[in-house]
N, C-alpha and C positions, 0 to 999 in steps of 0.2 A: 332373199332375206331369210326364207324358211330354212334353206340349207345351212346358213350360218348359225341359226338358233339351234337346229338339231345337232350340228357339229359341236357347238359349245356345250349343249346338254350332255352329249356323250363323253366329252372330255371331262366335264365336272363329275359325272358318275364314275368314270374310270379312276380319277384322282381320289375320290371318296373311298372306293373299294381298296385301292392300294394303300392309302393312308391308314385306313381302319385295320388292315391286315398287318402292317408294319408296327403299329403301336399297340395292337392287341387291346383295344379299349374295352373296358368292362361296362356293363349296363348302368352301373351307378356313377359313371363318368370318370372314375379313376383310371389312369393309364398304368398298365402293368408292362414294364419294359421287358423285352425278350433278353435272355441272358443277364438277369439281374438278381441281386441278393439283398437281403435286409440285414444290417449289422448295427451294432451299438453306435449311437450318436456320441461324439466325443464330449458333448456337454452334459450328458446324462450322469446323474450322481450314481455312485456305487449302490446306495440304498434303493434307488429306483430300478437299477438293473437287477439287483437281487430279488426285488419284489416281482419283476417280470419273469425271472427264472422260475420262481415258486409258482406263479400263475401258469406259465407256459408248460411246465412239466406236469401239470394236472390236465393238460389238453393234448399234448403230443408225447411221443416216446423219447425220453431223455437218456436212454441207456448209453448213448455215445459219450456223454459227458460225466458218466459215473466212473468211479475208480476202475481201471482196466479197460475202459471204453476207448475207442480210437480217437476221440476228441477231448479226453480228460486233461491231457497236458497241452498247453500250460494250464495249470490249475488256478485260474484267476476268474474273478467275477465277470470281467469284460469278455474274456474268451468264451466262457460258457454262455453268457448272454448273447453273444454273436450267433452261436449255433442255435439257440432256442428261438431267437428272433427270426432267423431264417426258416426254421421249421414251421413256425406260425405263418410266415409270409407265403411259403409254399402251400400250406393247407388252406388259408383264408384269402390269399391273394391281396393282403394288405400288410403294410409295415406300420407299426405303432410309432407315430411321429413324436410321441413324448420321449421315447427312449431310443428309437432307431432311425436309420436313414437307408435309402436305397443306393446301392453302388453297382457298377457294371464291371468290376474287377472281382474275379472269383476269389473268395477268401479261404478256399481250401488250402491245406498245408499237409505235407507228409502223408500219413495214412488217414488223416481227417478230411473226408470229402463232403462238401456241402451239397445238398440236393438242389 
């Protein structure tokens, strides 16, 4: 009986280590998915997205979405918000669920590469 309990304990510990490694769980309980990006939620209003851009550009470097930047075009609020949301996601490891959502498809395009 002791061999079964020890074996079960070892299997549970191994599963916990593998599961924790694959999901990259944060101490606060949020899961940060490997190879994931934060982009605009399709239900977010343009005003909310613009407000997030204004906030985010005070926290991260938004030069890529400025005229001449590699992510300036298309020059839309949604496109620029996507880039800023992801920069904040990379920096803080959280996606603002009021305006953003996590995806596992790289939103990079052309010369615009999302970190």
